[in-house]
MARDRENVO-670773 format. One record per residue: residue in one letter; x, y, z negated of N, C-alpha, C in turn. Coordinates in Angstrom, 1 decimal, decimal comma. Each point is the difference from the previous one (the first is absolute). Layout:
N
+----+--------+--------+--------+--------+---------+--------+--------+--------+--------+
| aa |  neast | nnorth |    nup | caeast | canorth |   caup |  ceast | cnorth |    cup |
+----+--------+--------+--------+--------+---------+--------+--------+--------+--------+
|  A |      X |      Y |      Z |      X |       Y |      Z |      X |      Y |      Z |
...
+----+--------+--------+--------+--------+---------+--------+--------+--------+--------+
//
This chain:
76
+----+--------+--------+--------+--------+---------+--------+--------+--------+--------+
| aa |  neast | nnorth |    nup | caeast | canorth |   caup |  ceast | cnorth |    cup |
+----+--------+--------+--------+--------+---------+--------+--------+--------+--------+
|  M |    0,8 |   -1,2 |    0,0 |   -0,8 |     1,2 |    0,0 |    0,9 |    1,2 |    0,0 |
|  G |   -0,3 |    1,0 |   -0,8 |    0,8 |     1,2 |   -0,1 |   -0,4 |    0,8 |   -1,2 |
|  Q |    0,4 |    1,2 |   -0,1 |   -0,2 |     0,9 |   -1,2 |   -1,1 |    1,0 |    0,3 |
|  V |   -1,0 |    0,0 |   -0,8 |   -1,1 |     1,0 |    0,1 |    0,6 |    1,4 |   -0,4 |
|  L |    0,0 |    0,9 |    1,0 |    0,6 |     1,3 |   -0,3 |   -1,1 |    1,0 |   -0,5 |
|  K |   -1,2 |   -0,1 |    0,6 |   -1,1 |     0,9 |   -0,4 |   -1,3 |   -0,6 |    0,2 |
|  E |   -1,0 |    0,4 |   -0,8 |   -1,3 |    -0,5 |    0,0 |   -1,0 |    1,2 |    0,1 |
|  M |   -0,9 |    0,0 |    0,9 |   -0,9 |     1,1 |    0,2 |   -1,5 |   -0,6 |   -0,1 |
|  L |   -0,8 |    0,8 |   -0,8 |   -1,4 |    -0,4 |   -0,2 |   -0,9 |    0,9 |    0,8 |
|  S |   -1,1 |   -0,5 |    0,5 |   -1,1 |     0,9 |    0,6 |   -0,6 |    0,7 |   -1,2 |
|  P |   -0,7 |    1,2 |    0,4 |   -0,7 |     0,7 |   -1,1 |   -1,0 |   -0,8 |   -0,8 |
|  S |   -0,6 |   -1,0 |    0,6 |   -1,0 |    -0,8 |   -0,7 |    0,7 |   -1,1 |   -0,8 |
|  N |    1,3 |   -0,2 |    0,1 |    0,8 |    -1,1 |   -0,6 |   -0,5 |   -1,4 |    0,4 |
|  Q |   -0,6 |   -0,1 |    1,2 |   -0,5 |    -1,2 |    0,5 |    1,0 |   -0,6 |    1,0 |
|  Y |    1,0 |    0,8 |    0,5 |    1,0 |    -0,5 |    0,9 |    1,3 |    0,5 |   -0,4 |
|  K |    1,0 |   -0,8 |    0,3 |    1,4 |     0,5 |   -0,3 |    0,9 |   -0,5 |    1,1 |
|  V |    1,1 |    0,7 |    0,2 |    1,0 |    -0,4 |    1,0 |    1,4 |    0,0 |   -0,7 |
|  Q |    0,7 |   -1,0 |    0,2 |    1,4 |    -0,1 |   -0,5 |    1,0 |    0,2 |    1,1 |
|  I |    1,0 |    0,8 |   -0,2 |    1,1 |     0,2 |    0,9 |    1,1 |   -0,9 |   -0,5 |
|  I |    0,5 |   -0,9 |    0,8 |    1,0 |    -1,1 |   -0,4 |    1,2 |    0,2 |    0,8 |
|  K |    1,2 |    0,0 |   -0,7 |    1,2 |     0,0 |    0,7 |    0,5 |   -1,5 |    0,1 |
|  R |    0,1 |   -0,5 |    1,2 |    0,4 |    -1,3 |    0,2 |    1,5 |   -0,2 |   -0,1 |
|  R |    0,4 |   -1,3 |   -0,2 |    1,5 |    -0,3 |   -0,2 |    0,8 |    0,4 |    1,2 |
|  D |   -0,6 |    0,0 |    1,2 |    0,7 |     0,3 |    1,2 |    0,2 |    1,5 |    0,3 |
|  G |   -0,6 |    0,9 |   -1,0 |    0,2 |     1,4 |    0,1 |   -1,2 |    0,7 |    0,6 |
|  F |   -0,9 |   -0,7 |    0,6 |   -1,2 |     0,6 |    0,6 |   -1,1 |    0,1 |   -1,1 |
|  Y |   -1,0 |    0,8 |    0,3 |   -1,1 |     0,2 |   -0,9 |   -1,3 |   -0,6 |    0,6 |
|  T |   -0,9 |   -0,4 |   -0,8 |   -1,3 |    -0,4 |    0,4 |   -1,1 |    0,4 |   -1,0 |
|  T |   -1,3 |   -0,1 |    0,4 |   -1,0 |     0,4 |   -0,9 |   -1,0 |   -1,2 |   -0,2 |
|  E |   -0,6 |    0,0 |   -1,2 |   -1,0 |    -1,0 |   -0,2 |   -1,3 |    0,7 |   -0,6 |
|  V |   -1,1 |   -0,4 |    0,5 |   -1,3 |     0,7 |   -0,4 |   -0,8 |   -1,0 |   -0,8 |
|  Y |   -0,6 |    0,5 |   -1,1 |   -0,8 |    -0,8 |   -0,9 |   -1,4 |    0,6 |   -0,3 |
|  K |   -1,0 |   -0,8 |   -0,3 |   -1,3 |     0,5 |   -0,4 |   -0,3 |   -0,6 |   -1,4 |
|  W |   -0,6 |    0,8 |   -0,9 |   -0,3 |    -0,4 |   -1,3 |   -1,4 |   -0,7 |    0,1 |
|  L |    0,0 |   -1,3 |   -0,5 |   -1,2 |    -0,8 |    0,1 |   -0,4 |   -0,4 |   -1,4 |
|  E |   -1,3 |   -0,2 |   -0,3 |   -0,5 |    -0,5 |   -1,2 |   -1,0 |   -1,1 |    0,4 |
|  D |    0,3 |   -1,2 |   -0,5 |   -0,9 |    -1,2 |    0,4 |   -0,1 |   -1,0 |   -1,1 |
|  I |   -1,2 |   -0,2 |   -0,5 |   -0,3 |    -1,0 |   -1,0 |    1,0 |    0,1 |   -1,2 |
|  G |    0,1 |    1,2 |   -0,6 |    0,8 |     0,2 |   -1,1 |    1,5 |    0,2 |    0,2 |
|  Y |    0,4 |    0,0 |    1,3 |    1,4 |     0,2 |    0,3 |    0,2 |    1,3 |    0,7 |
|  S |    1,0 |    0,7 |   -0,3 |    0,4 |     1,3 |    0,7 |    1,4 |   -0,2 |    0,4 |
|  Y |    0,3 |    0,4 |    1,3 |    1,3 |    -0,2 |    0,5 |    0,2 |    0,8 |    1,3 |
|  W |    1,3 |    0,2 |    0,4 |    0,3 |     0,7 |    1,2 |    0,1 |   -1,1 |    1,1 |
|  S |   -0,8 |    0,1 |    1,0 |    0,0 |    -1,0 |    1,1 |    0,7 |    0,6 |    1,2 |
|  P |    1,0 |   -0,7 |    0,5 |    0,8 |     0,5 |    1,2 |   -0,9 |    0,1 |    1,2 |
|  I |    0,1 |    1,0 |    0,8 |   -0,7 |     0,2 |    1,3 |    1,1 |   -0,4 |    1,0 |
|  K |   -0,3 |   -1,0 |    0,8 |    1,0 |    -0,4 |    1,0 |    0,1 |    1,0 |    1,1 |
|  K |    1,2 |    0,4 |    0,3 |    0,3 |     0,9 |    1,1 |    1,3 |   -0,5 |    0,6 |
|  G |    0,1 |    0,2 |    1,3 |    1,2 |    -0,4 |    0,7 |    1,3 |    0,5 |   -0,6 |
|  L |    1,1 |   -0,7 |    0,1 |    1,3 |     0,4 |   -0,6 |    0,5 |    1,2 |    0,8 |
|  T |    0,3 |    1,1 |   -0,7 |    0,7 |     1,1 |    0,6 |    1,3 |    0,3 |   -0,7 |
|  L |    1,1 |    0,1 |    0,8 |    1,3 |     0,3 |   -0,6 |    0,2 |    1,5 |    0,3 |
|  I |    0,3 |    0,7 |   -1,1 |    0,2 |     1,5 |    0,1 |    1,5 |    0,3 |   -0,4 |
|  E |    0,6 |    0,9 |    0,7 |    1,4 |     0,3 |   -0,2 |    0,3 |    0,9 |   -1,2 |
|  T |   -1,0 |    0,9 |   -0,3 |    0,3 |     1,0 |   -1,1 |   -1,1 |    0,0 |   -1,0 |
|  A |    0,4 |    0,4 |   -1,2 |   -1,0 |     0,1 |   -1,1 |   -1,1 |    1,0 |    0,3 |
|  E |    0,4 |    1,1 |    0,7 |   -0,9 |     1,1 |    0,3 |   -1,1 |   -0,6 |    1,0 |
|  G |    0,5 |   -0,7 |    1,0 |   -0,9 |    -0,7 |    1,0 |   -0,9 |   -0,9 |   -0,7 |
|  A |    0,5 |   -0,8 |   -1,0 |   -0,9 |    -0,9 |   -0,7 |   -1,0 |    0,7 |   -0,8 |
|  E |    0,3 |    1,1 |   -0,6 |   -1,0 |     0,8 |   -0,7 |   -1,1 |    0,5 |    0,9 |
|  I |    0,4 |    0,5 |    1,2 |   -1,0 |     0,5 |    0,9 |   -1,0 |   -1,1 |    0,4 |
|  L |    0,6 |   -1,2 |    0,4 |   -0,8 |    -1,1 |    0,3 |   -0,9 |   -0,5 |   -1,1 |
|  A |    0,5 |    0,0 |   -1,2 |   -0,7 |    -0,4 |   -1,2 |   -1,3 |    0,9 |   -0,2 |
|  L |    0,2 |    1,3 |    0,2 |   -1,1 |     0,9 |   -0,2 |   -1,1 |   -0,2 |    1,1 |
|  E |    0,5 |   -0,3 |    1,3 |   -0,9 |    -0,3 |    1,0 |   -0,8 |   -1,3 |   -0,3 |
|  H |    0,6 |   -1,0 |   -0,5 |   -0,7 |    -1,2 |   -0,4 |   -1,0 |    0,2 |   -1,1 |
|  L |    0,4 |    0,9 |   -0,9 |   -0,9 |     0,3 |   -1,1 |   -1,3 |    0,7 |    0,5 |
|  R |    0,2 |    0,9 |    0,9 |   -1,1 |     0,8 |    0,6 |   -0,9 |   -1,0 |    0,8 |
|  E |    0,6 |   -0,8 |    0,8 |   -0,7 |    -1,0 |    0,9 |   -0,8 |   -1,0 |   -0,8 |
|  Y |    0,5 |   -0,6 |   -1,0 |   -0,7 |    -1,0 |   -0,8 |   -1,0 |    0,5 |   -1,0 |
|  S |    0,3 |    1,1 |   -0,6 |   -0,9 |     0,6 |   -1,1 |   -1,0 |    0,8 |    0,7 |
|  G |    0,2 |    0,7 |    1,1 |   -0,9 |     0,9 |    0,6 |   -0,1 |    1,3 |   -0,8 |
|  E |    0,9 |    0,3 |   -0,9 |    0,0 |     1,2 |   -0,8 |    1,0 |    1,0 |    0,5 |
|  M |   -0,3 |    1,2 |   -0,4 |    0,9 |     1,1 |    0,4 |    1,2 |    0,0 |   -1,0 |
|  I |    1,2 |   -0,2 |    0,6 |    1,2 |     0,0 |   -0,8 |    1,0 |    1,0 |    0,6 |
|  K |    0,6 |    0,8 |   -0,9 |    0,9 |     1,0 |    0,4 |    1,4 |   -0,5 |    0,2 |
+----+--------+--------+--------+--------+---------+--------+--------+--------+--------+
//
């Protein structure tokens, strides 16, 4: 895997994105949705194609885009 550098939450706290620095030096993002089901609460990963990003700044821009796309919320 890699090291989680940053985690961003949507305004409703129902979605989050993690920016991960991989061992090969590239960055990637992972998107999760908060679910509650039969007494369990957990972050469920949302499957998205693998994207390798060269810079932390590029990863942050992509992470914000994913957060907007999946949550449908206005995010600055």
